[in-house]
N, C-alpha and C positions, 0 to 999 in steps of 0.2 A: 224208138230212138228220138231223142231230143235234138232237133236242128233250130239254130238260132236265126237264120236269115228268112224269117217267115214272110215272104212276099206273095203269099198265096191268094187264090180267089176267095177262099172262105175267111181269110183274116182281113182281106181289103175291105170287105163290107163292114167290118166292126170298126174299121180305122177311120171310118167317114163320120162327121158329126150329125148328118142327117138321117143316119139308118134308123128304120123302124124295127123293134124288138118284139117278137111274139113271145107270149107267155107260156110257160110250161104245162102240159096237161096235168091236172091234179093241183093246179097253184093254189086254189082254195084251201086244199089241206095242208099245204106247207106255209101258208100264211097263218093258219090257224095254230100251227106248231111253233112258230116264230112268236106268235102273240103269247102264246104259253110261256115261252122262254123268258119274254119280257116280264111277266107277272113274277115268275119264279124267282127272278134276278133283280126285281125292282129297276128295271132298265129300259131304256128306249134303243131299239135295235133297227139299223138300217142296212139293207141289202141289195146289191146288185150282182148277179152271176150269170155269165153267158158262155155257152159252148158254140164256138164258132162253127163246128163241124156239122152240127145238127140245127144251129139257128135257135135252140131252145134257151129261154131266159127266166131267170126267178128276180122278181122285184118286190121289195117291202120297204116302205118308206123311202123309196129310191130317189125321191126328189127333194126330200126334207134336209135342211142343213145340219151338219154335225161339225163339232171341232175336228180341224183336221190333224193337228199335232204333228208328229214325225214323218207321217207319210208324205209331207211336202218335200222331204229330202231328196226323193227319187226325181221330182221335178226341178229341184235346183240343179243336181247334177246333170240332168238332161239339157238344161239350159245352158250350163258351162259347155258341155260337148258341143252342142249345135252352134251357139253364138259367141263363144270365146276361143274355141280351138279351130281356128280357121285353116291353119297350115300344118296342123299337126304337131307343134312344138309348145303350145300353151300348157298342155299337161305336165311337160318337165319343168315349168317354172317353179322355183322355190319360193315360198312364202314364209315370211318371218313373222313372228307374233310374240306376245309377251304373258307373263304369268297372269296379268289382269284380265287377258282374253279368256284363259283357261277358266280362271275362277268365276269370271261373270257368267260362263256357260253352264257352270254346275256340274254337268256331265261330260267329261272329257277323257275317256279310257286310253285314247290313242295320243292325242295331241298333248297331254300332260307330260309325255315322256320325251318330247321332241322341242322343248322350248328353247334350247341352246341352238340347235342347228336347222329348225324349221322343217316344213314338209313341202314335198312337190304338190301340185294341184291333183295329180293323179292318186296320190297317197291321200289326200284330203277327200276326194271323191269316195274312195273305198272306205276310209273310217266313217264318212258320213252315212253311207249306206249299211255296210256290213256290221258297224258297231253302234250306229245311230249317234256318233260323237257330236255333240252340240257345238263345241267350239270349232270343229271342222266344218259344220254347216254354216256357221257364222261368218267364217273366213271365206267361205264360197259366195255366200250373199254379199259380202263386202266387195268381192271380185265382180260380181254381176252388177252392183250399184246399189243393193238394198232389196228387201223383200218384194217391193213392188215389181222387179223384173220377173219375179216367178209368176206373179198374176199376168203380166204381159206376154209371158211365154204361154201360159195357158190359154190365153185367148187366141195366140197365134196358131195353136193346133186345134182349134175348135171347142174349147172348152169355155163356156160363157158363164160358169158358176164358181169354180175353185178360185180362191183368192188368199194371198198372203200379205200381211200387214205389218207384222212384227217380228221381232228377232228371238232366238233361243235365249232363255227359257220362257219368257214372259208370254209367247204365243200359245202356251200351253194351259192358260188359266181356264179356258173352256167353259166360261158362264154360258148357261143355256139362252140367255137374251142376245148373245154377241154374234154379230154377222161377220166380223173381221176373223180372219184365220180359219175359214170354214170351207166345206165342200159339200157336195152330196155323194151318196153312194153311186149313183148313176155316173155322175160327172167324173169322179176320180177313177172309177173302174173303166170307163171308155177312154180317158186319157192314158192310163197305165197300159190299155190294150194297143192305142196307137203308138206308143213309145216302144213297146215290146214286140207286138205283132204286126204293127203297120209301118207306114213309111214317113212318120214324122221326123224320124232321124235318119241320117245317112247310114247305109248298112254297117260300116265299120263303128260308128258310134252306138248303133243299135246293139250290135254283138257286144261291145264293151260294156254298155248298161247292163244288159242282160247278164252278163258274167258277174258283174258285181251284185246283182240281185240274187243269183244263185247262190252266192257265198253269204248271205245274210245269216247272222248268227242269233237274231233276236226273237225269232218265231217258233222255238222249240215246243212252247206249250199253247200255241195258237194254231196257225193254219197247218204246220208240220204235224202237229199230233192228230189232225182230222184226216190226214190223206191216207190212202190205202197203201200197202207195201209196192215198191217200185216207182211210185210217183215222184217227179221232180218238181221242185218249187222255186220260183223267184218272186221275191215279195219284200215289202217295207211295214214294219209295224209303227205304232204310235201310240202314246199314252199322256194323259194329262190329269188336271183336276176333275172332280165331279165323276170320279170312276170311269173316265174315257178311256177306251181301249180300242185300238184298230188294228187291222190288218188288211193289205190290198196288194194284189199281185196276180201272177199267172202260174197256173200249175199245168204240168204236163203228165198224161197217162203214160204208161210203159210203151205204148206204140206211137207217143209224140203227139197225140191230140191235145190242144191246148183248152184250157178252162179259166175264164177270166172271174176272179173272185174279189169282192170288195164288201168287207164288213166294218160296219162303224157302230160303235156302242158308246153310251154315256148314260149317267144316273142324274138324280135330282138334288143331291147334296154335294157341297163343295169338298167334303171330306170323305166322301164314299170311296171305296176302293174298287178299282178295275178288276175284271175277272178275265184272266185268261181262258177259263173253262167256258164262260160264255161264247167268246169268240170261236173257240174250238168245237163246241157243240154246234153253232150256227153253221160254221163251214163244213163239218161232216154231214150236216142235213143237205146243204146244197150240193156237195160232191155226189152224194147218194142219189139226189133227183136228176142230176144233168149229165153225169158221167156214162 
């Protein structure tokens, strides 16, 4: 059974920035299989996966930088919950915006239908995570004071790596040489764990964020395709140029045991196509090794 208030000893260890992670027995074989996937898909793959119950971890290119793309949106929503919704009324605030805001964002499946009446902050948060609505994400960034607020939020929860520098959709340019708008598999995996399983957020904010992640609609062919029957998933995907395709989140087995999954992939050509199958195959390998 899935429980959302995960303030247990096994998750508390994962929530701290100084935690040491032990590698999984047979890790060399897993790394060989991941290297094979890279060759087969002409991609670079980064992995951080952790089972808090057993303490087992898989790491592959875990500290290399990858384009973050839309996986930042969970961080922006978490920052809104922690830093702006102090008295429980901010989520009800109605935000008004223009057709120009929608057009600039390019992808706006929810916000495009509410230009006349605006949307509440809560509705923007939901659209940002569950539909990956770029305009909604930009409006939240505006409320926070800009992309740098997400970087500051990450530092405040013990993440020294993840950074957001630009707005949607330019942050998805994903050039291999770019440090801006990047993270590492280990950094983003740990940060998601702190938000969903740890104490980086107040309990009510953690439950609200987790509920939105559980309702994500964009990972049907990524993590969701990799999970065995009966598993539950709260995650956020991302995609960009250079075939960048990401998925980060927490999956729960039927008995409620969590598994932290962070899979970041990118390619070498700006016009390369991202592959959901690569993310799904990688996640399936991780679940098989750690569950």
